[in-house]
N, C-alpha and C positions, 0 to 999 in steps of 0.2 A: 337503597337502590340495589337491585340484584345484579351481580356481576355475571358475565358470560365466561365460557371456558377460555376464551382468548385473553381474559384478564387474569387467569390463574397463573401461579408459578409453574415452571416447567415440570416440577415434581408432581404437582397435582394432575397436570395433563397426562403425564406418563401413567400414573395410577389409574386414571379414568380409562385409558386405553386398555390397560391390563384387565380391569374389571369387565370391560365390554367383551374382550376376548374370552375371559373365564366364563362369562355368561353364555357363551356359545360352545362351551365344553372344552376349551383349550387348556389342557392340564399344564403345559409348559408356562403359559402366561400366569396361571394360578400359582405355580411354584415360584415364579419371579415375584409376584405380588406378596406371597408369604415372606420371602426373603427380605423384601424391602420394608414391610410394615410390621412384622411380628415383634421386633424389639420394642417399638412404640406401644403396640397393643398389649404386650406383656406387662409393660410398665403401668399402663392404665389399669389393667386387671389387678396387679399387685398392690396398687394404692388403695384398692377397695377390699380385696381379700388378701390378707398378709401371709396366709399360709402358702408357701411357695409350691408345694406339691399340688394343692388345690388350684392354684393360679395356673400352673402348667396344664392341668386337665381342662380348666375353663378355656384357656387359649385354644386348645384343640377343638372344643365345642364351637368357639367363635368362628374358626375357619371352616368347619363343617357347615355352619350356618351361612357363611359368606359364599361358599361354593354353590349351595343350593339357591341362594337369593341373589347372586351376582347379576342375573338378567334383569332384576327389578331396580337396580341402581339408576337413579334419575339425576343426571348432571345439572338439570335445570333447578333442582331442589337443594342440592348441597354439594360441597366438594367431597371427593372420595374419602379422604382421611376423616372428615367429619362423620360420614356415614359409617365407616368402619369403627370409629371410636364409640359411636352410639351403640352399635351391636356389642362391642366389648364391655362397655359399662353395664348394659342391661344383663348380659350373661353373668357378669361378676356379681351383681346385686342379687340375681336369682340364685347363685350358688350359696350366698350367705343365708338367704331365706330357706333354702333346702336344708342346709346344715344347722339352721337355727343357732348360729354362732355370731360373734362379733369379731371384726378384724383385729389381728394381733400386730403390735408394733414390731417392726423389724429393724435391727440396728445395722444390718449389712445391706448396703445399697450397691448393687452391681451395675445399675444403669449409669452410663456416663453422658446422658442427654444433657443438653445445655440448660434445661429447665430444672435440673435436679437441685440446684442451689436454693431455689425457692420452694419447690414442692416437697422435697424429702429431708432437708436439713434444718428445718425450724427447730430451735432448741426447746422442745417440749416433749416429755415422754408420753403424753396423752395422744389420742387420735389426732391426726393432722387436719388442717382446714379442708383439704380436698376430700379426705375420708368423710368429714362431716357434711360437706356439700353433697357427696354421693348418697349418704344415708339419711339425710334430713327427712324425717317422716312428716314434718309439719311444713307444708309448702308456704303457708302464710308467714311462718317465722323466717324462712329463707328469703321470701320476698321482702319482708320488713328489713332484714339485715342488708340486703342488696341496695335498698333505697337509701341506706346510710352512707353509701359510697359515693364518691364523685362520679360524674358521667364518664370520665376517662378511665377510672378504675373499673366501673361496671363493664364497659365495653372491652377492656383488656382481659378481664377475667372470663367473660363470655367467649371471647375468641380463643383464649388459651385453653380453657377447660372444656367448654361444651363443643367447640369446633375443633379441638385437638391441634391447634396451631402452635408452633414453637414460638419462643420470644422473638426470634428474627423475623418470622412470618407475620406476627402481630405488629411489629414495628413497621414492616413494609406496608401492611394493610392500612395502618393508621397514619403513615407518613411521619413517624416520630423516631427520634434516636433510640437505639437499642437500650441504652442505659436508662433512659426515661421510662420506657415500657417495663423493664425489669423492676424498677422502683415502684411503679404503679401496681404491678401485680403483687409484689411482696407486701406492700402496705395494705392492699385490699384483702389478701388472704389472712393477714394477721388480724385485721379488723373484723372480718367475717367469723374467724374462729372465736374471738372474744364475744361477739354478739350471739353466736349459736350456742356457746357455752352457757351464757346467761339464760337463753331460751330453754335449754335443757334443764337447768336448775329449776326454773319456774315450773316446767312441766312436772318434774319430780315432786316439787312441793305441792302441786295441785293434786297429784295422785295420792300423796300421803294425807292430804286434808280430807279427801273422799273416804279413805280408809278409817 
């Protein structure tokens, strides 16, 4: 069931108002929007493109895009942070395609977002689960892996990753304790990483067999 803006957290309503004003050319509103959302969007970009210099350049591209497209934001379709996160993810993925590189693992995490314990600190030197979600070229493999999760895990990951909600916002949305939601997301990401790892190995084996 689609929610209305009246059901949104106050933060989302504020961002929606700022986007509307930016769409009318209000530079002060746009500056405030940047101040409030850039740490989150930078973290989104950095999870995909691990080169911090490139990530900073991508972030600037994101806000140029946002300034130009602010008037097209439709509150009936998505919450503002969801819309902004989608733009950031797409620009970050485009940057990797342009550079024809793979993201590098960074050991220095400067973000102190509440989600960092799950998203950035998994004890694995390889690409993290969110990196693999972002870059999974085989949508069928991702769909298959998502089907292996419980309904609660699928919904939690979708809200946290694709909609850009924090753990607290996901917990509020689902009406569940914060600790429960964190556990669902942590286990879901670990399971997805294992499943996507296996799919990647199978793809490599298939390519080798063709050769």
